[in-house]
N, C-alpha and C positions, 0 to 999 in steps of 0.2 A: 504494500500500500504506500509506504513512504517513498519508494522509488518512483511510483507512478505520479505522486504529487510533485516530487522534485522535477521529474521530466516535464510535467505540465507547466510548472513555474518557470523553467528554463526557456519555454517557448513564448513567453510574454515579454513585450518590450514597452517601456514607458519612456516617452521623450517629451520635450517641450520646445515650443517655438515662440520667440519673442514677437509680440505684435504691438502696433500703435495703441490700440484700445481694445482691451479684453471684452468690453461690453458689446462689441460688434458681433461677437459669437453668442448666439442664442441656442438653447437646447430644449427638448421636451423635458418634462419634470424629472424623469429618472436619468437624464443626461446621456441616454444611449443613442440619440440622434440629434443632429443640428437642425435648426429651423432658419437660421440666418448665419452668414450670407446664404441666400436661396440656392445658389449653385454648388455649395460645399457638400451637402449630404449626397446629392446624386453622384458627385465625383468620388466620394468615399465609397459609395456602393459599387461604382464601376471598378475601382481599384481592387476592392475586396473580392469581387466576383472572380478575379483571376487566381485566387488562392483557395485550394481545397481546404475546407475547415477553417478558413481565415475569418477573423473578426477584428474590427477596429472601431474605435469611437474617439471623438474629439470633445474636449470640454474646456471652458475658460477657467483660469485660476480665479479663486475668490478674493485674492489679495494683491496680485501683481499682474502686469500686462504680459502674460504668457498664456499660451494654449497648451494643454496637456494632451498628448496623443497616446492611446493605449492600443496595442496591436498584438494579436496572437496568430500563430500559424503552426503547421505540423512539424517544422524544424526551426532551430534557432536562426539559421541562415535566412529562411523564408520570413520569419517574424521580423528580422532586422530589415530585410528588403521592403516588406509591407510597411513597416513603421516609417522608413525613409520616404516612400512614395506619399504616404498620408501627411507627413511633415511638410513635404514640398507643396502639396495641394493646399494645406492650411496656410502656409506662408504666402502662397500666391493669391489666395482668395480672401484672406482675412487680414490683410495689411501687415504682413511680416516686415520686421526691421532687422538690420544687420545682415550678416552673410546668409544666403539661402542655404538650407540644409542640402 
């Protein structure tokens, strides 16, 4: 059991992207989907659809101008790749600042 849990945890990636204004990102109540910017969630869904058993969501920080990205996939390499693509989408569509991921 512990080995399975450890394997699952190794496949999850959490990253953050600095944005001009975290309040530009809106989510549904459970924060599993974005509602604004309007084109962000369809892009996330498109990216995730390329990954078998992939999942990802984006949520704004409650205290700083960053967006947190959570991504899961079947291998660590795929989780890293998925997280990077979601980070880039969030950066591009939510007013990212600094270097693009």
